[in-house]
PDB file of N, CA, C and O in Angstrom:
ATOM      1  N   MET A   1      -4.965  32.184   9.655  1.00  0.00           N
ATOM      2  CA  MET A   1      -4.084  31.155   9.162  1.00  0.00           C
ATOM      3  C   MET A   1      -4.405  29.802   9.791  1.00  0.00           C
ATOM      4  O   MET A   1      -4.348  28.775   9.113  1.00  0.00           O
ATOM      5  N   THR A   2      -4.735  29.792  11.059  1.00  0.00           N
ATOM      6  CA  THR A   2      -5.043  28.537  11.745  1.00  0.00           C
ATOM      7  C   THR A   2      -6.205  27.823  11.075  1.00  0.00           C
ATOM      8  O   THR A   2      -6.178  26.602  10.921  1.00  0.00           O
ATOM      9  N   GLU A   3      -7.219  28.570  10.677  1.00  0.00           N
ATOM     10  CA  GLU A   3      -8.385  27.963  10.025  1.00  0.00           C
ATOM     11  C   GLU A   3      -8.008  27.373   8.673  1.00  0.00           C
ATOM     12  O   GLU A   3      -8.491  26.303   8.304  1.00  0.00           O
ATOM     13  N   ARG A   4      -7.151  28.063   7.938  1.00  0.00           N
ATOM     14  CA  ARG A   4      -6.727  27.530   6.637  1.00  0.00           C
ATOM     15  C   ARG A   4      -5.920  26.254   6.811  1.00  0.00           C
ATOM     16  O   ARG A   4      -6.102  25.294   6.062  1.00  0.00           O
ATOM     17  N   LEU A   5      -5.037  26.237   7.786  1.00  0.00           N
ATOM     18  CA  LEU A   5      -4.254  25.027   8.037  1.00  0.00           C
ATOM     19  C   LEU A   5      -5.149  23.868   8.453  1.00  0.00           C
ATOM     20  O   LEU A   5      -4.925  22.730   8.041  1.00  0.00           O
ATOM     21  N   ALA A   6      -6.150  24.150   9.260  1.00  0.00           N
ATOM     22  CA  ALA A   6      -7.094  23.107   9.668  1.00  0.00           C
ATOM     23  C   ALA A   6      -7.870  22.589   8.463  1.00  0.00           C
ATOM     24  O   ALA A   6      -8.121  21.389   8.355  1.00  0.00           O
ATOM     25  N   ALA A   7      -8.250  23.485   7.560  1.00  0.00           N
ATOM     26  CA  ALA A   7      -8.979  23.075   6.358  1.00  0.00           C
ATOM     27  C   ALA A   7      -8.103  22.205   5.462  1.00  0.00           C
ATOM     28  O   ALA A   7      -8.568  21.203   4.917  1.00  0.00           O
ATOM     29  N   VAL A   8      -6.841  22.586   5.311  1.00  0.00           N
ATOM     30  CA  VAL A   8      -5.912  21.780   4.509  1.00  0.00           C
ATOM     31  C   VAL A   8      -5.721  20.415   5.153  1.00  0.00           C
ATOM     32  O   VAL A   8      -5.691  19.400   4.457  1.00  0.00           O
ATOM     33  N   HIS A   9      -5.594  20.380   6.449  1.00  0.00           N
ATOM     34  CA  HIS A   9      -5.451  19.115   7.172  1.00  0.00           C
ATOM     35  C   HIS A   9      -6.660  18.217   6.920  1.00  0.00           C
ATOM     36  O   HIS A   9      -6.505  17.031   6.629  1.00  0.00           O
ATOM     37  N   ASP A  10      -7.856  18.778   7.032  1.00  0.00           N
ATOM     38  CA  ASP A  10      -9.077  18.002   6.799  1.00  0.00           C
ATOM     39  C   ASP A  10      -9.138  17.489   5.364  1.00  0.00           C
ATOM     40  O   ASP A  10      -9.537  16.349   5.125  1.00  0.00           O
ATOM     41  N   LEU A  11      -8.745  18.327   4.417  1.00  0.00           N
ATOM     42  CA  LEU A  11      -8.739  17.916   3.012  1.00  0.00           C
ATOM     43  C   LEU A  11      -7.752  16.776   2.787  1.00  0.00           C
ATOM     44  O   LEU A  11      -8.065  15.813   2.085  1.00  0.00           O
ATOM     45  N   CYS A  12      -6.576  16.877   3.372  1.00  0.00           N
ATOM     46  CA  CYS A  12      -5.579  15.810   3.231  1.00  0.00           C
ATOM     47  C   CYS A  12      -6.086  14.493   3.808  1.00  0.00           C
ATOM     48  O   CYS A  12      -5.871  13.432   3.222  1.00  0.00           O
ATOM     49  N   ARG A  13      -6.747  14.556   4.935  1.00  0.00           N
ATOM     50  CA  ARG A  13      -7.324  13.341   5.543  1.00  0.00           C
ATOM     51  C   ARG A  13      -8.370  12.722   4.615  1.00  0.00           C
ATOM     52  O   ARG A  13      -8.415  11.503   4.451  1.00  0.00           O
ATOM     53  N   ALA A  14      -9.203  13.558   4.014  1.00  0.00           N
ATOM     54  CA  ALA A  14     -10.241  13.055   3.112  1.00  0.00           C
ATOM     55  C   ALA A  14      -9.622  12.415   1.872  1.00  0.00           C
ATOM     56  O   ALA A  14     -10.063  11.351   1.437  1.00  0.00           O
ATOM     57  N   VAL A  15      -8.612  13.051   1.308  1.00  0.00           N
ATOM     58  CA  VAL A  15      -7.930  12.496   0.138  1.00  0.00           C
ATOM     59  C   VAL A  15      -7.260  11.177   0.502  1.00  0.00           C
ATOM     60  O   VAL A  15      -7.335  10.220  -0.269  1.00  0.00           O
ATOM     61  N   ASP A  16      -6.614  11.108   1.650  1.00  0.00           N
ATOM     62  CA  ASP A  16      -5.996   9.860   2.101  1.00  0.00           C
ATOM     63  C   ASP A  16      -7.024   8.739   2.219  1.00  0.00           C
ATOM     64  O   ASP A  16      -6.742   7.601   1.845  1.00  0.00           O
ATOM     65  N   ALA A  17      -8.203   9.048   2.730  1.00  0.00           N
ATOM     66  CA  ALA A  17      -9.245   8.028   2.877  1.00  0.00           C
ATOM     67  C   ALA A  17      -9.671   7.495   1.515  1.00  0.00           C
ATOM     68  O   ALA A  17      -9.876   6.291   1.357  1.00  0.00           O
ATOM     69  N   VAL A  18      -9.804   8.375   0.536  1.00  0.00           N
ATOM     70  CA  VAL A  18     -10.182   7.947  -0.813  1.00  0.00           C
ATOM     71  C   VAL A  18      -9.071   7.104  -1.424  1.00  0.00           C
ATOM     72  O   VAL A  18      -9.344   6.063  -2.023  1.00  0.00           O
ATOM     73  N   LEU A  19      -7.830   7.538  -1.280  1.00  0.00           N
ATOM     74  CA  LEU A  19      -6.706   6.767  -1.817  1.00  0.00           C
ATOM     75  C   LEU A  19      -6.603   5.399  -1.152  1.00  0.00           C
ATOM     76  O   LEU A  19      -6.339   4.403  -1.826  1.00  0.00           O
ATOM     77  N   ASP A  20      -6.806   5.341   0.151  1.00  0.00           N
ATOM     78  CA  ASP A  20      -6.795   4.054   0.849  1.00  0.00           C
ATOM     79  C   ASP A  20      -7.842   3.119   0.266  1.00  0.00           C
ATOM     80  O   ASP A  20      -7.575   1.937   0.050  1.00  0.00           O
ATOM     81  N   SER A  21      -9.020   3.641   0.014  1.00  0.00           N
ATOM     82  CA  SER A  21     -10.097   2.835  -0.552  1.00  0.00           C
ATOM     83  C   SER A  21      -9.715   2.300  -1.933  1.00  0.00           C
ATOM     84  O   SER A  21      -9.961   1.134  -2.240  1.00  0.00           O
ATOM     85  N   LEU A  22      -9.117   3.150  -2.758  1.00  0.00           N
ATOM     86  CA  LEU A  22      -8.695   2.720  -4.093  1.00  0.00           C
ATOM     87  C   LEU A  22      -7.593   1.669  -4.028  1.00  0.00           C
ATOM     88  O   LEU A  22      -7.591   0.724  -4.815  1.00  0.00           O
ATOM     89  N   VAL A  23      -6.662   1.827  -3.100  1.00  0.00           N
ATOM     90  CA  VAL A  23      -5.566   0.869  -2.944  1.00  0.00           C
ATOM     91  C   VAL A  23      -6.112  -0.493  -2.524  1.00  0.00           C
ATOM     92  O   VAL A  23      -5.691  -1.519  -3.057  1.00  0.00           O
ATOM     93  N   VAL A  24      -7.035  -0.509  -1.584  1.00  0.00           N
ATOM     94  CA  VAL A  24      -7.622  -1.772  -1.124  1.00  0.00           C
ATOM     95  C   VAL A  24      -8.414  -2.423  -2.254  1.00  0.00           C
ATOM     96  O   VAL A  24      -8.346  -3.639  -2.437  1.00  0.00           O
ATOM     97  N   GLN A  25      -9.160  -1.626  -3.010  1.00  0.00           N
ATOM     98  CA  GLN A  25      -9.929  -2.166  -4.136  1.00  0.00           C
ATOM     99  C   GLN A  25      -8.998  -2.767  -5.189  1.00  0.00           C
ATOM    100  O   GLN A  25      -9.266  -3.851  -5.706  1.00  0.00           O
ATOM    101  N   ALA A  26      -7.912  -2.072  -5.506  1.00  0.00           N
ATOM    102  CA  ALA A  26      -6.953  -2.593  -6.482  1.00  0.00           C
ATOM    103  C   ALA A  26      -6.308  -3.884  -5.988  1.00  0.00           C
ATOM    104  O   ALA A  26      -6.063  -4.794  -6.781  1.00  0.00           O
ATOM    105  N   ALA A  27      -6.032  -3.974  -4.699  1.00  0.00           N
ATOM    106  CA  ALA A  27      -5.450  -5.197  -4.138  1.00  0.00           C
ATOM    107  C   ALA A  27      -6.420  -6.362  -4.253  1.00  0.00           C
ATOM    108  O   ALA A  27      -6.017  -7.488  -4.545  1.00  0.00           O
ATOM    109  N   ALA A  28      -7.687  -6.092  -4.024  1.00  0.00           N
ATOM    110  CA  ALA A  28      -8.692  -7.149  -4.154  1.00  0.00           C
ATOM    111  C   ALA A  28      -8.761  -7.644  -5.597  1.00  0.00           C
ATOM    112  O   ALA A  28      -8.857  -8.847  -5.842  1.00  0.00           O
ATOM    113  N   GLU A  29      -8.714  -6.722  -6.539  1.00  0.00           N
ATOM    114  CA  GLU A  29      -8.738  -7.106  -7.953  1.00  0.00           C
ATOM    115  C   GLU A  29      -7.477  -7.879  -8.330  1.00  0.00           C
ATOM    116  O   GLU A  29      -7.545  -8.845  -9.089  1.00  0.00           O
ATOM    117  N   ALA A  30      -6.329  -7.458  -7.805  1.00  0.00           N
ATOM    118  CA  ALA A  30      -5.077  -8.167  -8.083  1.00  0.00           C
ATOM    119  C   ALA A  30      -5.124  -9.580  -7.512  1.00  0.00           C
ATOM    120  O   ALA A  30      -4.655 -10.525  -8.146  1.00  0.00           O
ATOM    121  N   ALA A  31      -5.685  -9.725  -6.322  1.00  0.00           N
ATOM    122  CA  ALA A  31      -5.805 -11.053  -5.706  1.00  0.00           C
ATOM    123  C   ALA A  31      -6.689 -11.962  -6.548  1.00  0.00           C
ATOM    124  O   ALA A  31      -6.414 -13.154  -6.681  1.00  0.00           O
ATOM    125  N   GLU A  32      -7.752 -11.397  -7.117  1.00  0.00           N
ATOM    126  CA  GLU A  32      -8.622 -12.192  -7.993  1.00  0.00           C
ATOM    127  C   GLU A  32      -7.873 -12.675  -9.227  1.00  0.00           C
ATOM    128  O   GLU A  32      -8.216 -13.709  -9.800  1.00  0.00           O
ATOM    129  N   GLU A  33      -6.848 -11.925  -9.638  1.00  0.00           N
ATOM    130  CA  GLU A  33      -6.044 -12.303 -10.800  1.00  0.00           C
ATOM    131  C   GLU A  33      -4.850 -13.176 -10.419  1.00  0.00           C
ATOM    132  O   GLU A  33      -4.002 -13.478 -11.258  1.00  0.00           O
ATOM    133  N   GLY A  34      -4.789 -13.580  -9.144  1.00  0.00           N
ATOM    134  CA  GLY A  34      -3.755 -14.506  -8.713  1.00  0.00           C
ATOM    135  C   GLY A  34      -2.518 -13.880  -8.089  1.00  0.00           C
ATOM    136  O   GLY A  34      -1.566 -14.592  -7.771  1.00  0.00           O
ATOM    137  N   TRP A  35      -2.510 -12.579  -7.908  1.00  0.00           N
ATOM    138  CA  TRP A  35      -1.366 -11.930  -7.261  1.00  0.00           C
ATOM    139  C   TRP A  35      -1.371 -12.273  -5.782  1.00  0.00           C
ATOM    140  O   TRP A  35      -2.417 -12.252  -5.132  1.00  0.00           O
ATOM    141  N   THR A  36      -0.201 -12.587  -5.257  1.00  0.00           N
ATOM    142  CA  THR A  36      -0.052 -12.831  -3.822  1.00  0.00           C
ATOM    143  C   THR A  36       0.505 -11.570  -3.162  1.00  0.00           C
ATOM    144  O   THR A  36       1.011 -10.672  -3.835  1.00  0.00           O
ATOM    145  N   ALA A  37       0.401 -11.524  -1.854  1.00  0.00           N
ATOM    146  CA  ALA A  37       0.964 -10.391  -1.117  1.00  0.00           C
ATOM    147  C   ALA A  37       2.474 -10.315  -1.341  1.00  0.00           C
ATOM    148  O   ALA A  37       3.028  -9.223  -1.470  1.00  0.00           O
ATOM    149  N   ALA A  38       3.133 -11.459  -1.388  1.00  0.00           N
ATOM    150  CA  ALA A  38       4.581 -11.479  -1.606  1.00  0.00           C
ATOM    151  C   ALA A  38       4.937 -10.900  -2.972  1.00  0.00           C
ATOM    152  O   ALA A  38       5.915 -10.164  -3.101  1.00  0.00           O
ATOM    153  N   ARG A  39       4.155 -11.226  -3.979  1.00  0.00           N
ATOM    154  CA  ARG A  39       4.422 -10.691  -5.322  1.00  0.00           C
ATOM    155  C   ARG A  39       4.200  -9.183  -5.352  1.00  0.00           C
ATOM    156  O   ARG A  39       4.987  -8.441  -5.940  1.00  0.00           O
ATOM    157  N   MET A  40       3.113  -8.734  -4.708  1.00  0.00           N
ATOM    158  CA  MET A  40       2.859  -7.289  -4.652  1.00  0.00           C
ATOM    159  C   MET A  40       4.020  -6.574  -3.974  1.00  0.00           C
ATOM    160  O   MET A  40       4.480  -5.535  -4.447  1.00  0.00           O
ATOM    161  N   ALA A  41       4.491  -7.135  -2.862  1.00  0.00           N
ATOM    162  CA  ALA A  41       5.585  -6.513  -2.112  1.00  0.00           C
ATOM    163  C   ALA A  41       6.869  -6.488  -2.937  1.00  0.00           C
ATOM    164  O   ALA A  41       7.609  -5.504  -2.912  1.00  0.00           O
ATOM    165  N   ALA A  42       7.132  -7.569  -3.664  1.00  0.00           N
ATOM    166  CA  ALA A  42       8.365  -7.662  -4.442  1.00  0.00           C
ATOM    167  C   ALA A  42       8.350  -6.757  -5.672  1.00  0.00           C
ATOM    168  O   ALA A  42       9.356  -6.121  -5.987  1.00  0.00           O
ATOM    169  N   GLU A  43       7.224  -6.697  -6.360  1.00  0.00           N
ATOM    170  CA  GLU A  43       7.166  -5.967  -7.620  1.00  0.00           C
ATOM    171  C   GLU A  43       6.735  -4.513  -7.471  1.00  0.00           C
ATOM    172  O   GLU A  43       7.053  -3.685  -8.326  1.00  0.00           O
ATOM    173  N   HIS A  44       6.027  -4.195  -6.413  1.00  0.00           N
ATOM    174  CA  HIS A  44       5.510  -2.832  -6.222  1.00  0.00           C
ATOM    175  C   HIS A  44       5.556  -2.478  -4.738  1.00  0.00           C
ATOM    176  O   HIS A  44       4.518  -2.363  -4.087  1.00  0.00           O
ATOM    177  N   SER A  45       6.755  -2.309  -4.217  1.00  0.00           N
ATOM    178  CA  SER A  45       6.917  -2.119  -2.773  1.00  0.00           C
ATOM    179  C   SER A  45       6.228  -0.859  -2.256  1.00  0.00           C
ATOM    180  O   SER A  45       5.687  -0.865  -1.150  1.00  0.00           O
ATOM    181  N   GLY A  46       6.238   0.213  -3.032  1.00  0.00           N
ATOM    182  CA  GLY A  46       5.566   1.439  -2.596  1.00  0.00           C
ATOM    183  C   GLY A  46       4.069   1.247  -2.473  1.00  0.00           C
ATOM    184  O   GLY A  46       3.449   1.706  -1.514  1.00  0.00           O
ATOM    185  N   TYR A  47       3.492   0.566  -3.452  1.00  0.00           N
ATOM    186  CA  TYR A  47       2.064   0.265  -3.415  1.00  0.00           C
ATOM    187  C   TYR A  47       1.744  -0.636  -2.225  1.00  0.00           C
ATOM    188  O   TYR A  47       0.769  -0.414  -1.508  1.00  0.00           O
ATOM    189  N   TYR A  48       2.576  -1.653  -2.028  1.00  0.00           N
ATOM    190  CA  TYR A  48       2.322  -2.592  -0.943  1.00  0.00           C
ATOM    191  C   TYR A  48       2.405  -1.901   0.417  1.00  0.00           C
ATOM    192  O   TYR A  48       1.616  -2.195   1.315  1.00  0.00           O
ATOM    193  N   ALA A  49       3.356  -0.988   0.567  1.00  0.00           N
ATOM    194  CA  ALA A  49       3.458  -0.228   1.825  1.00  0.00           C
ATOM    195  C   ALA A  49       2.198   0.601   2.049  1.00  0.00           C
ATOM    196  O   ALA A  49       1.703   0.696   3.172  1.00  0.00           O
ATOM    197  N   ARG A  50       1.681   1.200   0.979  1.00  0.00           N
ATOM    198  CA  ARG A  50       0.444   1.988   1.092  1.00  0.00           C
ATOM    199  C   ARG A  50      -0.724   1.069   1.455  1.00  0.00           C
ATOM    200  O   ARG A  50      -1.581   1.446   2.253  1.00  0.00           O
ATOM    201  N   LEU A  51      -0.763  -0.120   0.883  1.00  0.00           N
ATOM    202  CA  LEU A  51      -1.819  -1.077   1.205  1.00  0.00           C
ATOM    203  C   LEU A  51      -1.761  -1.456   2.679  1.00  0.00           C
ATOM    204  O   LEU A  51      -2.791  -1.489   3.352  1.00  0.00           O
ATOM    205  N   GLN A  52      -0.574  -1.739   3.178  1.00  0.00           N
ATOM    206  CA  GLN A  52      -0.445  -2.093   4.593  1.00  0.00           C
ATOM    207  C   GLN A  52      -0.942  -0.956   5.478  1.00  0.00           C
ATOM    208  O   GLN A  52      -1.631  -1.192   6.471  1.00  0.00           O
ATOM    209  N   ARG A  53      -0.594   0.272   5.120  1.00  0.00           N
ATOM    210  CA  ARG A  53      -1.050   1.424   5.900  1.00  0.00           C
ATOM    211  C   ARG A  53      -2.570   1.559   5.828  1.00  0.00           C
ATOM    212  O   ARG A  53      -3.216   1.883   6.824  1.00  0.00           O
ATOM    213  N   ALA A  54      -3.134   1.310   4.653  1.00  0.00           N
ATOM    214  CA  ALA A  54      -4.584   1.431   4.476  1.00  0.00           C
ATOM    215  C   ALA A  54      -5.337   0.402   5.310  1.00  0.00           C
ATOM    216  O   ALA A  54      -6.466   0.646   5.735  1.00  0.00           O
ATOM    217  N   LEU A  55      -4.711  -0.741   5.541  1.00  0.00           N
ATOM    218  CA  LEU A  55      -5.387  -1.812   6.271  1.00  0.00           C
ATOM    219  C   LEU A  55      -5.219  -1.720   7.782  1.00  0.00           C
ATOM    220  O   LEU A  55      -5.839  -2.485   8.519  1.00  0.00           O
ATOM    221  N   LEU A  56      -4.387  -0.791   8.252  1.00  0.00           N
ATOM    222  CA  LEU A  56      -4.238  -0.603   9.698  1.00  0.00           C
ATOM    223  C   LEU A  56      -5.539  -0.078  10.292  1.00  0.00           C
ATOM    224  O   LEU A  56      -6.247   0.695   9.647  1.00  0.00           O
ATOM    225  N   PRO A  57      -5.856  -0.489  11.508  1.00  0.00           N
ATOM    226  CA  PRO A  57      -7.023   0.101  12.179  1.00  0.00           C
ATOM    227  C   PRO A  57      -6.830   1.611  12.309  1.00  0.00           C
ATOM    228  O   PRO A  57      -5.699   2.089  12.396  1.00  0.00           O
ATOM    229  N   ALA A  58      -7.906   2.343  12.321  1.00  0.00           N
ATOM    230  CA  ALA A  58      -7.846   3.807  12.398  1.00  0.00           C
ATOM    231  C   ALA A  58      -6.967   4.251  13.556  1.00  0.00           C
ATOM    232  O   ALA A  58      -7.174   3.841  14.698  1.00  0.00           O
ATOM    233  N   GLY A  59      -5.991   5.085  13.255  1.00  0.00           N
ATOM    234  CA  GLY A  59      -5.116   5.627  14.282  1.00  0.00           C
ATOM    235  C   GLY A  59      -3.917   4.769  14.630  1.00  0.00           C
ATOM    236  O   GLY A  59      -3.017   5.239  15.325  1.00  0.00           O
ATOM    237  N   ALA A  60      -3.873   3.541  14.176  1.00  0.00           N
ATOM    238  CA  ALA A  60      -2.747   2.662  14.506  1.00  0.00           C
ATOM    239  C   ALA A  60      -1.498   3.130  13.775  1.00  0.00           C
ATOM    240  O   ALA A  60      -1.556   3.509  12.605  1.00  0.00           O
ATOM    241  N   GLY A  61      -0.402   3.101  14.456  1.00  0.00           N
ATOM    242  CA  GLY A  61       0.863   3.442  13.837  1.00  0.00           C
ATOM    243  C   GLY A  61       1.117   4.927  13.675  1.00  0.00           C
ATOM    244  O   GLY A  61       2.155   5.319  13.142  1.00  0.00           O
ATOM    245  N   LEU A  62       0.206   5.747  14.115  1.00  0.00           N
ATOM    246  CA  LEU A  62       0.398   7.185  13.990  1.00  0.00           C
ATOM    247  C   LEU A  62       1.210   7.702  15.158  1.00  0.00           C
ATOM    248  O   LEU A  62       0.997   7.305  16.304  1.00  0.00           O
ATOM    249  N   THR A  63       2.124   8.575  14.862  1.00  0.00           N
ATOM    250  CA  THR A  63       2.915   9.195  15.920  1.00  0.00           C
ATOM    251  C   THR A  63       2.794  10.701  15.807  1.00  0.00           C
ATOM    252  O   THR A  63       2.585  11.239  14.720  1.00  0.00           O
ATOM    253  N   ARG A  64       2.924  11.354  16.902  1.00  0.00           N
ATOM    254  CA  ARG A  64       2.868  12.814  16.917  1.00  0.00           C
ATOM    255  C   ARG A  64       4.291  13.338  16.885  1.00  0.00           C
ATOM    256  O   ARG A  64       5.142  12.888  17.652  1.00  0.00           O
ATOM    257  N   GLN A  65       4.548  14.287  16.001  1.00  0.00           N
ATOM    258  CA  GLN A  65       5.890  14.856  15.884  1.00  0.00           C
ATOM    259  C   GLN A  65       5.912  16.264  16.396  1.00  0.00           C
ATOM    260  O   GLN A  65       6.960  16.910  16.379  1.00  0.00           O
TER     261      GLN A  65
END
């Protein structure tokens, strides 16, 4: 079971990395179309929160539970 949980953990980390990349790319495209950070935050708060998390340095803001 430990190995399966470790594999799932690794898969989740990989998926998160891909999603972070897509979120940052979409933000860059939105900025090219004139969207500001304030507009993103106001109109799509969930997306903006994900963008902020994606832009954190590796390991920043992580807590152990």
